[in-house]
N, C-alpha and C positions, 0 to 999 in steps of 0.2 A: 392353240388357243381358240375359244369360242369366240365369234364375231356374229353380231346380229345385224342384218343390212335390209334396207327397205327403198323400194324406188316409187316414184310417182310418173305418171305417163300421160301422153298426149290424150289417149282414149283408151277404152278397152277393145278396141277393133282389131283385127288380123294385121292391119298396118301400123299399129300404134308403135311409138317409140318413147325411150326413157327420156325424162326432163328434168329428174331431180334423182339423187341417190346420196343415201347416208349410211355410214356403218359405225357400229359401237362395239369395241373389245369388251371380253367379259370384264378386264380391268377398267373399264370406263373411257379409256381413249376414243375419240371419236371423231368424225370427217363428214363433211357434207359438200356437195357441189350441185348447184343447178348446171344443167347441160343444154349448151347452145346446139340447135339442131343441125346435125349433119347434112350435107347434099341429098337429097332424095326422101327426107324427112320430112313430109308436107302434111300428113295426118294431124288433124285438131279437130277437138271436139268442145263445145262451148260449155256441155253440161261439166265435163270433167273439170273444166277450167274454175267454174263455180265452186267445185267441190276442192279443188287443191288451191284456187286463188293465183296460180302463176299464168300470166299472158304470154302468148308467142313472143310479143314485143319485149317482154322482162328476158325472157331466155336469151334472146337475139342480142340483148343489151348486156347483160349481166352475167350471162353463162359463161362456162369455161368449155373451150373446145373438146367434143366429145373423144378426141384421141388422147388429149392429155387426161381426162377422167378416167380413160380405161387404163392408161398406162399406171396411173397412181393405183387404181385397183389391183392390176398385176403386182404391182412392186409390193403393196403392203399387205394384200390379203392372200397371195400365194401360200401353200403350205399352212395354211389356218384351216378350221372347220366352218364352213359359211352357213349360218341360218335364216330363212325368212318365214313368215308367217303364211305367205301364197306363193311357195317356190315354184309352181307352175306360171303364173305371171310374171313374177319377179326375176325367173330364169328366162323368159323369154326376152324381157328387156334387158338383162344382163347379155344375154346371147347378141341382140341386135347392136348393142354398146361395143361389144368385143369384136363383133365381124366389120363394123363401120371402122373400126382402128386397125383393122387387118391381123387381128389374134383369132387363133381357131376359136369356136364358139365355146367349147368345154374347156377353155385355158383355167376358167374358175367355176366349181360347180356348188350349187345350192342345195340344202336339206331344208326339210320341215322343222320348224321350232320344236314341234313336238318331240323330236328326236333327241334334242338337247336338253328339254325337260325330263324324258325318260332316263336319259344318260345319268343326269346329275342325281335323280331320286334314286335310282338301282345303286350307284356309287355309295351313296352316302346309308342307305338302308339294309344293304343286302348282308351287312355282319350283325345286324340286330334284329331283323325281322325273319320269323320262320320261313324257310326256304318256300313251304307250299301256300304262303299266302304272300309272298314278295310281289308276284305279278299282278294281283290284284289290288294290292295296296300303292303298286306304282301307278296303276290305270286310273285310280281314283285321285290320287295326289295330281296327275297330269290334268284331270279332268276339273278339278277344283282350280288348278293356277288358270286353265282358260276361262273360266266363269269369273276370275279376278281382271280379266282386259276391260280396257275402258270401251263402254258401248258405243262411243261416237269417236273414232280415229281422229286422229289430226289432219290426217292426210297431207302431212309434211313429212319427208323422209326422215328426218333427225327424230322429230319426236316420236315417230311411229318406230324406229329401231331402237330407241331408248326404253319405250314401253315393252318391247319384246325381251330386252335385256332384264328389264324389272320382273316380267314374268319370270324368267330363269332364274333369277335372284329369289323371288317369293318361293318358289319350288323347294329351292337349297334350304332357306329358312324353315319352312314347314317341316321339311325331312329331318333335320336336325330336331326340331323339337320333339318329333315322333319317336328318333333315337333318344333322347333326353328322358323321355316318359317310360321308354321299353323297359320291361323287367329284365331283358336279355342284354342290355347294354352293357358292354366290358367294363369292368372295373379297373382303376388305374393299381398298378403293383404297389405294395405296401414299401415304405421307404426302409434301407435296411438297418 
């Protein structure tokens, strides 16, 4: 199953660490965790705090232990396709979380959400769109979907993960509308 994931972090520096993670399954099940800093996670940027609104004190007081969060992720997300809008950044923080909890850094792997968008569009369109135009149609559909993103992300992990799932859903709905309007759409068999 597809899962859309997002992290918030202490900063965008090389020493940054995850402070919040959330994931949303394609069936809308979701989970979100504030992450208490692990030993050695000292990086902090006041400008980043102003964006996400989470203080280090809040994380220390209300955050779940990093190893608990990592175990939850491994238990619930292993075997699923994981997608993030910024897989290089989110992958960095996922790797930091997994390593701090004693897991190999590639225990879970992220892909770019655009891959999920393309896969959904191809799956829906491939039998109704002429093969010589399928790639162009999929590319246009993914580009359109990306223009529907909220221009001011919430910068909170659950809200941003929910938005990624919503974009994936919009691609499917638009692709289904294209199929319904297509002259090549398969006709149902006649009843006997």
